[in-house]
N, C-alpha and C positions, 0 to 999 in steps of 0.2 A: 651846139654842144660837141665836145670832143671827149676822148678817154680820160683826159686829166680833170675835166669837169665831173666825171663820174668817180674820181678818186684814185685813178691808176696814173702814175707819173712814169711814162716810158723813158724820159731822159734821166731820171733818178736810177732807173734800172740799168741804163748804159753806164752811168757813172759807177754804179755798184760793181759791175762786171770788171771795169777798168781797175778798181781798187783791189779786187781779190786776185787778179791775174798772177801777181808775183807769188803770193801764198800758195795758189794751186800749183804753179810750176815748180815750187820747191819740194813737192812731194813726188815728182815724176820718178818712175822706174823705167828700166831699159825696155821693158815689154810694152810700155804705152805707145800707141801709134796715133798720130794726129795731135791736135792741140784743143785748147778751150774754144767753145763757140759752135761746135757741130750739133747735129740732132741726136747723136749718140757718142759714147766713149768707146774707144777700141783698145783692146788689150790681148796681146799675143800670149798663148800658153807657154808658161816657162819650160825650158828644156830639162832633160834629166829624169822625167817621170816615165815609168813603164805603163802603169794604169792609174793615171790621175783622176782623183775624184774631187769635184767641186763642192765646196761647203758654203752655204749662204746663211746670212742672218740679218735680222732687222730689229730695230728698237728706237726708243726715244729717250728724252731726259726726264719726262714727267713734270711734276709741279715744282721741281727744283728750279725750273725757268722762272717761276714767280719770284723767287728770291733774288735771282740774277737781275730781273727787271726792276725790283723794288730797290736793289743796291746800286743799279746802273753799272753793273759789272758784267760784261758780255764776252770776255776773253777766255773763260774757262769752260763754259758749258758745251763748247764744240769739242773740247777734249772728252767730256762726259759722254757726248753722242757717239764718238768713235769707239771709246772704251766699252761701252755697253754692247756694241756689236762684235768687235774683234775679240773680246775676252770670251764671248759666247762661242764663236766658231773655233777658237783656240782649243776648246775642250775636246774636239774631235782629233786633235793633233795637227790641224791645218794651219798653214801660213797664210795670213791675210794678203791678198793680192791688190785689191782695189776697194774703193769706198765711193758711195754716192750719197748725197744729202738732199733732203727736201725741206725748204724753209718757207714758212707762210707767215705773212704779217698783214695788218690792217692798212698801214701806210709805210712805204718803203723809206727807211732812213739809211742811206748808204753807209754812213760812218758807223752806226750801231751795228748793222748786219755784217759789215766788213770785219769788225772785231769778232763777231761769232765765227765767221769763216776762218779767221786767223787761228782761232782755237781748234777748229776742225782740222786745218792743215798741220797744226802742232801734234794733234792726236795721231794723224797719219804718219807723220814722221817718227813718232815715238813707237809705232807699231810696224813701220817699214812698208806701209802700203800706199798706193797712189790715190790721190783725190781725182777720180776719173771724170766726175761730172756731178751735176746737181740741177735742181729746179728751185726757183725763187717765185713765190706766188704772192702777189699783192691783192688782198681781198677786202676792200673797204666795206665797212658795216659788219664784217664777220669777227674781227678782232678789234679790241679797244686801241686807241693811240698808244704807241710804244710797246704793244704786245707782239710777241711772235711765238711760233711753235716749230719744233724740229722733229725730224725723223731721219734715221740713218739706215743704210743698206751696205752690207760688206760681202765680198766673196773671197774665199780662200781655196787652197789646194793641198791635198794630202795624198801620198801613195796609198792605193787601196789596201795593200798588205799591212800598212801602219795606222789604218783608220781606227780610232778608239770609240767603242760603243758599249763598254762595260762588260763585254763577253769574257775578258781576261781576269776579272776580279775573282779573288778566292777569299773564303772565310779565313780570317787570321791576318789579311793584309792590313796595313796601317794607313792612316790618313795624315798627311802633312799639310798644315794650313799656312798660307802666306798672308802676311799682315795686310790689312786694308789701309787705305788713306783716310779713313773716317767713315762717314755715312754713305759715301759714293752717290748713287742716283736712285735710291729706292727708299720708300717710306716717308716721303716728303709731305704727303697730305697729313700724315700724323704729326710730323715735325711742325708744320704751319699751324695746325690745330692747337698744339701745345703752346706755341708762341702767342697766338691770338688770345687764347683762353686765359693765360697768365698775364696778359698785357705786358709781355716782354718786348724789348726792342732788339733789332739786328745789331745795334752798337753796344748792347749790355756785355759786360765782361766778368762772367762768373768766376769766382776764385778758383774753381776746379779746372778751368781752362787756361790757367797760368798766363794771364795777360791777353789771350786771344779774345776777340769779340765773337759773339754768336754768329754774326754774318760771315766773318772771315773763316771760321771753323766750318760752317756748313756749306760754304761755296767751294771748298776744296775739291778739285776734280777727282773723278774716279781713277784708281790706279790702273795703268795698262801693263798687263803681265806678258805681252807677246814675246819680246826679245829674250828675257831671261828663261821663259819656259821652253821656247824653241831650242835654245842653247842646252838646257837641262835634258830635252828629249834626245839630243845628239850625244849625250854622255853615255857612260857604260851602265848607268843605273836604270833598271827596268821600271817602266811606268805602266800601270794597268788601267788607269782611268783618271778622269779630271772633272772638276766641277767649278763653274762660276757662281759665286754666292751673291745672288741678286734678290729680287723680290721674293718674299717668303723665307729669307734667311737660310741658315744651315738646315732646319728641319725639312723644307721643301726641296732645296737644291741638291743637297748631298746624296740623298737616296736615288736621285735621277741617274747617277753614274754607276749604279750597282746592277748586278744580274737579278733575275727573279729568285725569290726565296732568300734573299740577303737583306740584312739591316745593318745599322752601324751605331756604335756607341761612342759618344763624344764626352771627353772629360772637361768639365767646366773650369777647372783650375789649371789647365795646361797652357793658357796663353793669357796675356794681360789685355783686359777689355778697355779700349780708350775712354777717357774721361767724358767725352761728349755723350756717350751712351748712358753713363751714370746720371749726367745732368738731365737728360731727356726723361729718364725713368722717374727721377725724383720730381722734376718740374711738372710732369704730366700725370704722376701717380699711375704709371704703367707697370703692370705686373710683369715679372721676369719672362713668363711664357709668351706674352704678347710681344715683348722686346725681341726675343729670339725669332718669333714668327714674322717679324716686320723688318728688322735691320740685320746687317751682316755681323754686328757685334765684334768687329775688329778682324775678321777673317774674310778676305776678299776672293781668294782662290785656293782650291784643295787639290792635291795630287794623291792618288792611291797607288801604293807600291808594296812590294813583299816586305814583310817585317824584317828579314835579314839585311835589308838595305837601308833601314831607317837611319842609322848612324851616318852612313856615307852620304845620304841625301841632305841631312841636316848640315853636315860639314860643308857640302857643296854650296848650299845657299849662304852659309856663314862667310865663306871665302868670296862670295859675290856681294857681300854687305846687304843681303836681303833677310829680313826677319821672318823666320820659319819656326814652326813648333809642330811637335807630334801630338795631335789633338784627338785621335780616336782609332778604333778598330772595327773591321768588318766582322759581322757575326751572322749566324743563320737567322732568318726572320721573314717578315712580310713586307719589306720595303719601307721601314720606318726608322726614325732616328731617335735615340734615347740620350738625353742629357744626364750624365751621372757625376 
């Protein structure tokens, strides 16, 4: 017997590395030392920082992977993987520097997983970070044929004096919400339950989706906010705090960027909720409170700024063709969010 008899194909692994080499190289930054294939990835600290603080984050894509595998569409979930990590570390004001991925499967399919890495590389290019390395684990008997799982890890840097931790937020500050690209990568266990319980198909095209199929709508990758937000931070508009709206929606994530003894009021009619959320609510008979506690409801990223700069901020985003809305106000409180 040999390793291939046990279900692990070493030759397929080598073929996979060959296929992804060009995508990995396309994300290279000047600080990257060495190349693909070592036991570790090397990254030189960028110049120009007096007191650099490294910020790290890790995340996955969750059961959205099930949809990708059922649709046999593997080129977008890599973008989701990068987005979930880099958007998180962005909230501290950090520029993402490099990314690593962990990819596990039952039987290595080089073409399928090369598509996944293609998406990861695209996510890295969109966020300006290097795909520094990764791990591919072939685990026969642990995953079903055609199944794979993903985890991502990102490291960024920010000047210590510019680190955002909520300490600058004041009562009366306002929240500017940036539009999401749909469901992003949270709440898909509920999404899949709604689809299965209602006997819907990924190819169904509800009227409310204007010709889009459920599959196409739901596989849309998570928006990456890194480049526009880093540019916004370099503008003259003062930013006090930021939040990435992921699992738990606005009620869980927005209070995380406030100081103690602060809360926030969010106006429900201040932005347009995308049609996919209305469809999910109606098809699954999901109450509004549960919808907001599960999904981003159309707001993917939030910045907290002084109220005096609200108009300037909205104009800045408009000039960049980014959809932004004034959605709420910081109040005194105990760390809660109120929908009004």
